[in-house]
N, C-alpha and C positions, 0 to 999 in steps of 0.2 A: 679446577679450583682457582678462585681469585686469591692470589698470594697475599694481597693487602688485607682482605676482609675474612678470608677463609670460606667464603660462600661457594657452594657448588654451582658452577656455571652450566655444565652439561655432563652427560654420562653416556656410556655405551656398554653393552655386554656382548661377550663372544662365546661361541661354542662350536661344536662340530655338528654337522647334519649330513645324512646321506641324501644326495640329490638323485631322485629316481627319474630316469629319462623316458621311461615308457609312458606313452600318452602325450608326449610333447611333439611339437612340430619341428624339432631341430633336425637339420640336415646331417648327413654322415660327416661332412667336413667340420661342422660346428661341434659335433660330438667328439671327434678326434682332437679338436682344439681344446675342448674342456678336459678331456681325459688325459691327453698328452701322449697316448699310445694307440688306443683302439678306436676305430670308427664304429664298432659294434658294442661299445660299453653300454650297459643298462643302468648302472649306478655309479655315482662319483661321490667320494668323500669330499666334503667341502667345509670351509669355515662359514659360520653363520653369525651375522650381526643379529643378535636376538632382540635387542632393544637399543634405541638411542633417543636422546631427548635433550632439549635445551630448557634451562630454568627460566621460564617466562615471568616469574615473580620478581626478577631483578630488572629494574628499569635500566635501559641502555646496555643490556647484556650484549657484548660484542661478538659472542660466539655464533657461528653459522654452521650449516650442514657441512660445508667444505672443511671447516676446522675439526669438527667431530670425526669426519671420515679420515682425515689425515692422521689423527691420533690412532684410530682403529687400524689403518693401513700399516702404521709403524709396528703395532703389535703383531699383525699378521705376517709382516716381512720377517720379524724376528722368529716367529713360530715356524715359518717356512724353512728358515735356515736349520732349525733343529729337527723338524719332523716331516718336512715336505709339504706339499699342497699347491694347488694351482688356482683355485676358484673361491671367491667370496660370494655368498648369497645373502639375500634378505627377503623377508616376506612382508607384504603390506596389504592393506585393504584394497579391494578392487575399485579404487576411485581414480578415474583418468588423470586428474590434476596431480594426485600424489605419485602415480606411476611416472608421469611426465617430469615431475620434480627430481626423482631419482635418476631418470634417464639423462637429464641435463647434467648430472654429476657422474656420468660414465657407465651407469648400469644399463643392462639390456634385459628386456622382458622375455621370459620363457613362455611362449604360447602353449597352452595346454589344449589337447584335442578332446580329452574326456575330463569329466569331473566338474562339479559345480561349486567348488570351494570359493569362499568369500575372500580368501587370501590369494595374492598373486606372487610369484617368485621372480626375482630379478637377480642377475649375476654380473660379476666383473672379474677379470683376471687379476691375480696378485701381481703388482708391479714392484720390482726390487729397487 
């Protein structure tokens, strides 16, 4: 929120989602890194960034993706202290430029071996 005007500059929503690892090209080492214990994990409970956005109707809106993600990361760090968790995921349309945009902000794409979903899943470890 813009403290001076009360305008909504940006937003994000968070939730939980079970990340199903079957059908991904992830190595056993990467699976252990995501799970924290087992290299044979088939599912991982993860935090989900459900939506995020910037109010483009405000001229000169100074908020960028890094700002939005930093606010979300603060929420996830606090949640991790209370309930645990290791991974944040987000899903986006299968648009190479959009995927590359998130990758530039530290997310990694989970390559799927099966399925024709229009959505791609990216992940990042929670940093404290």
